N, C-alpha and C positions, 0 to 999 in steps of 0.2 A: 504494500500500500504506500503510494507516494502521497504524502500529505505535507501541509504547511505547518510544521512545528517550528515556530519562530521564537528564538531565544537570544537574549543579550549575551555578549561574550563572557561575562562573569559566570554565567550558569552553564556554559557549554563544556562538556567533558569529552576528551578524545582518547579512546583506547590506544595504547601504544605510543603516546606522545608525552610521557613523563619527562619533564625538563626540556620540552620543546622550545626552540628559540622564538619563532614567529608563529602564532596561532591565530588565524583569521576566523571570524564567525559572522553569520548574518545577524543584523540588528533589526528586531521587530519584523513587520510584514513588508513586502514590496509595496511601494506607494504608486498610485495611479498617476501617470503623466500623459495626458492626452489619450492616445490609443495604446500607450506602452506602460511598462512598469519599471520603476527605479529600485534596484537592489542595493542596499547600503550594508557595508561591512565594517567591522572594527578588527583590530589586531591587539594581541597581548604579546609582550616580549619578556621572556623569562629572566629572573634575577641573575642568572649565571651567564647571560648572553649579552651581546652588544651588536648594534647596527654599525656597519662600516660602509662608507660612501663609495659608490661606483665612480670610476674616473670619467665616465661618459654616460649620459642618459640613454644613448642609443647603442649601448654595449650589445654585442651579439652572442657572446658565450658566457656561461655561468662563471667561469674563472675570471672574467673581466668585469663582472657586474656587482661585486661586493655583496651587500645584503638585498634580498628580494624575496617575493613570494608570488606564486602563480596559481590562479584558479582555472581549472581545466574544463573544457566543453561547456561553455556558457551559452546555452541554447537561445537562439533568437536575438543575439547581440545586435543592438542598434548602433550603426556606424557613427563614430565620433562622440559617443556618450560616456566613455570611461573618464573618471575623475579621481584625483588623489589630493591629499593635503599638501601643504607647503613642505618641501624637502623630499618629495617623491616624484619620480617620473613614471610614465606608463608605456606599455607596449601591448599591442593586440596582434596575435599571429595564430595561424593554424597549427603550427608546431610550437608548443609552449616552452619558454625558457626553463630549463630543469638542470639541477645539479646531477652530475654523472652517476652518483651513487643511488639515485632514485629512479623508479620505473613506474610512473603513473599511467593509467589508462588515458589515452589522448587520441580522440578521433581526428582523422585527417580532414574532416569537413566542417568542424565546429570551432568557433573562436575560443582562444585561451587569453586570459587577462593576466598580465604581469605588472607588478608594482615594484619599482626599483628605488632603493634609498639613495638619494643624491644630496643629503643634507650636510651638516657640518663635517669637515674632514676628520675631526677627532671622534672617537667611538662614542656613540649614543648608548649609554649603558642601561640595561633593564634593572628593575622591572618597569615596564612602560605599558600604557594602554592608549592606543591611538585610534581616532575615528576619521571619517571623511573619505573612505574608499568606496567607490560606487560605479555602477554601470546600468544602462537600461536594456531591457529585453522586451520582445513582443509578447512574452508570456509571464503570467503572474503566479503560476502554480510551481511549487518547489519539488525538486528531487533531492532528498536528504542523503543520497548516495553519491554526491559529487566528490571531487578530489582536489586537494591543494598540495603543493610542495613548497618548501622554503629553503633558503640558504642564508646563514648568518655566521657569527663568529663567537666562539667561546671566549670567556674572559681571560683565558690563557693564550689567546691568539690563534687557536686552531679553528679551521673551517668546520661548521656544523650544518647538517642538512637533515630534512625529515619529510614525512608525508602524513596526511590525515584526511578525514572526511569533512565535507562542507556542503551546505545547501546551495543549489544552483537551480536555474529555471528548468522546467520540464514542459515538453510539448505533448505529453501523453495524457490519457484520461484517468481520472480517479473513479473508484467504485465505492458504493455505500456512503456517499456524501451528498447526494442530490435527491430531492423529493419534489414531485410534480403532480398537480391535480388541477381541477377547474372549479369555477364558481358560476352559478346560474341564477337568473331571476332575482338578482340582488335588489334590495330596497323594496321588497314586497314582504308580506307576512306569510309564514314565519321567517325568521332570520336564519341564514346559513352560518355554520360555525366551522372553525379550523382548530383542531386539538393537536398539540405538539408536546412530545415528551423527550427527555434526555435519558436514554436507556443505561447510561453509566459506562459505556465502552471506554472512555478516556480516564476513568479513575486510576490514579497512580501513574499516569503517563509522564514522560519527561517534560519538564517545563511548567506543569501545573498538576500537582497530585490530587487536587480537589475534584477534577473531572468536570468542572463547570464548562458549559458550552454556550454558543449563541446560535439561534436560528436566524439566518439572514433571509428575510422575506422579500420577494419581488412579485408585485401584482401587475399583470399585463392585460391589455385590452385585446380584442380579437384581431386588430390590425397590427399586432406585434409591438405596439408601443408600451414602454414602461410607464405605468400610471403612478405607482407608489412603491417605495422601498423602505425598509427599516431593519433593525437588528434587535432581537429579543433574547435576553439572557435566561438560561434555564439550568438549574442545578440538577445533579443526577437524581433520577426518579421523580422529578417534578413534572407537573402537568400544566401547560399553558393553554387557555381557551380564548380564542379570538373570534370576534364578531365580524362576519363578512361585511355587514352594513356599516357598522360603526368604526371598526379598527382598520379594515383593509381597503375600503372603497369610498370612504366619506371625504377624503382630502386629496383628490387627484391633481396632478400637475396642471392639467388643462382646465380645471374647474368643471369639467363635464363628467358627471357621475356615471361610471360604467355599470352595466347590469350583468354582463357575462364576460368571461375571459379566463386566463390562466393564473395559477399561483405556483411559484417556484420557491423552494427553500434550499439553501446551502447550509449544511452542518459545518460550523466553523469554530476554530479555537479562539478567534478574536472577534470582537463586536464592531466590525466596520464593514457595512455592506458595499462600500466602494473599494475594499481591498480584502476579499475573502481569504481565509486560511483553512482550507477544507480538511476535515478529519471526521471519521465516522462516529455517530452517537445519536443523531436526531431521527425520530420517527413521527409521522403525522397522519391524521385522518381528517376528512372533510364531509360535511353534510351538504346536500344539493337540493334546491327547490326545483322540482320538475314542473313542466308546463301545466300539468293537471293539478298542481298544488301538493302532490305527494312529496315526501322527504326521503331521500336515500342517503346512505353513508358509505364511503369507500376509503380504503387506505390510499395514501399517496403512492404513486409508482416510484421506482428507484433506478432510473437509468444511469449510465455512466456520465460523469461530469468531465467534459473535455475543455481544454484551454480556451478555445474560441468562445464557448458559452460563458465561461467565467469572465473573460475579458469584456464581452459585450454587456453582460449584466452589471459588472463593476463600473464600466465606463459610463453607462447611462445613469446609474445611480449616483455616481460622482457628480455628473452634470446637474442632477436634480438637487443634491445637497448644496451645491455651490451657487446655483442660479434660480432655484425654485421659490425663494423667499418664504420658506416654510411649507409651501404646497408640495405635494408629492411624497410626503413622509407619513408612513402608516404608524399605527400605535400598537402597543403590546397589552391588550386587555384593558384598555382605558388609560394606560401609561404611555407617554410618548416614546416612540422607538428612537434608536440611535442613528 
């Protein structure tokens, strides 16, 4: 299961990297930027290590590059989007800059991001925590099986290198994170309902042992337009009941109240409908008001959640949250959504 477990660098543990020199980690969730997603990284530098400057920011071999780290196979890289803090240079190449002692998986068709230290000539001694490393991707879903390598220098002057896992963009589909249903004859009597529970799948997971989740809700009209979106927090085994009339369709972006359409829910580790962090845990059911006035209830279907759908829902919701002046935001059982 490829999911978006987003963690700050202080909480990220790497097996086999005890005493590592440079340890990069994803910070938070990728942020929406137009049609793309910005991935922000931090690094930590061990107390027994030091950063030594490269003689040239355009160095072509590991031996000539001083201290650096490379993130491999950054899927969907947006040309020109790589950024680094002061004192660092960047390279993007299909063959990633790598110390000769390391053997990472490196696709010949995917971009690799290298960040090269070019700061003060004197050693920059750890422990250090540095932010400001980023790049944009067409994709906002994470593959937590990505790879990085680093090269630095021990405090005794010997070269040090290593390898570890890191979260990178993924173009694949997630399973068990997407719920889809419909609403019908809204704003008639009786009212339709959507019931959502957190089944507790994420209890004890890395990053948040509580298992708390968010249902990211997207309400669409029959012409495929996003009418409302919001995020509703749900604790394990909790049950959230939403009114179709009052919570999901009463505050449309266009001010035109819809009576039928789709409801899509992303099971997310974070409560931002403009930047989903998919992980399995959410289940949902909906009642439907049929044309003859009868009421039926069905579970939400659970199709695969692919990057294109995530990107489309997140981008449209981001525009609503930024420009809707409060319209287009649904609510969570009478409580305003996020």
